[in-house]
C-alpha atoms as one frame of an Amber mdcrd trajectory, in Angstrom:
protein
   0.140  -0.492   0.220   1.372   3.641  -1.545   1.346   5.508   2.288   2.534
   8.579   0.001   0.364  11.658   0.137  -0.627  13.776  -2.820   0.174  17.214
  -1.913  -2.735  19.440  -0.961  -2.781  23.444  -0.863  -5.287  25.484   0.260
  -6.085  29.372  -0.837  -8.185  31.308   1.405 -11.474  32.930  -0.858 -11.734
  37.053  -0.611 -15.021  38.966  -0.357 -14.993  39.384  -4.035 -14.497  35.319
  -4.581 -10.542  35.965  -5.459  -7.519  33.962  -3.905  -3.347  33.597  -4.141
  -2.310  30.807  -5.653   0.010  29.133  -3.347   3.552  29.346  -4.134   4.179
  25.711  -4.296   1.095  25.432  -7.583   2.871  28.929  -8.891   5.929  26.704
  -9.067   4.461  23.032 -10.356   2.527  25.218 -13.169   5.185  27.532 -14.061
   3.181  30.410 -13.360   4.139  33.909 -13.359   2.889  37.100 -13.064  -0.056
  38.151 -15.598  -0.094  34.347 -16.690  -3.825  33.059 -17.169  -4.901  29.750
 -15.264  -7.433  27.778 -16.611 -10.195  25.830 -14.737 -11.520  22.639 -15.932
 -14.279  20.279 -14.895 -13.579  16.452 -14.792 -16.061  14.147 -13.040 -16.908
  16.613  -9.732 -13.406  17.833  -9.422 -11.934  20.663 -10.675  -8.282  20.788
 -12.629  -6.546  23.790 -12.552  -3.616  24.052 -14.953  -1.845  27.121 -17.077
  -3.752  28.629 -19.906  -2.125  28.635 -23.100  -2.517  32.383 -24.677  -5.053
  32.016 -27.410  -3.339  32.668 -30.618   0.184  31.352 -29.096  -0.312  27.970
 -28.674   2.949  26.196 -29.379   3.096  22.956 -31.718   3.304  19.789 -29.784
   6.587  18.643 -31.991   8.005  22.003 -31.557   7.432  21.985 -28.167   9.174
  18.495 -27.577  12.088  19.779 -29.586  12.595  23.006 -27.792  12.427  21.171
 -24.373  14.793  18.447 -25.796  16.999  21.272 -27.018  16.839  23.209 -23.937
  17.557  20.033 -21.793  20.961  19.689 -24.376  22.346  23.265 -23.640  21.888
  22.801 -19.977  23.508  19.279 -19.499  26.014  18.571 -22.650  26.041  22.352
 -24.135  29.461  20.630 -26.324  27.544  18.602 -28.278  25.755  21.534 -30.153
  26.838  23.263 -32.890  26.526  25.860 -35.296  24.484  24.985 -38.795  26.335
  26.792 -41.347  29.050  26.139 -43.779  29.702  22.870 -45.190  26.602  21.633
 -43.463  24.079  24.329 -44.556  25.639  23.616 -48.010  24.841  19.887 -48.065
  21.444  20.930 -46.901  20.678  23.281 -49.911  22.260  20.577 -52.144  20.009
  18.106 -50.669  16.672  20.100 -51.603  17.925  21.737 -55.012  14.977  21.718
 -57.258  12.059  20.443 -55.270   9.084  22.947 -55.077   7.277  22.578 -51.873
   3.769  24.223 -51.681   3.597  24.718 -47.844  -0.164  25.392 -47.694  -0.781
  21.781 -49.895  -2.736  19.162 -47.715  -0.617  16.435 -46.581  -1.150  13.004
 -48.428  -2.169  10.143 -46.088   0.755   8.228 -45.961
């Protein structure tokens, strides 16, 4: 049996139904001043999460890549190398003559 308790934090509502988000919750959600939070009601419980700004949603693949890049920069910065010179020339050569319509729908394949 697991006797590790789920962390629980409380806050008091003001007369205007406002409260302060506890520091541990702000830290866990990476909240900063003026950030927005979202309340999601599920099965009689409310889940609190950091709200993404409308229109600024990041593609999950881009988000994952940026997370990977950040970890590499912190953990092993010597592995990162600038993209330029010979590598850039090779990449240009690989796509030379290719016509790409970025607005075209993707194939099912």
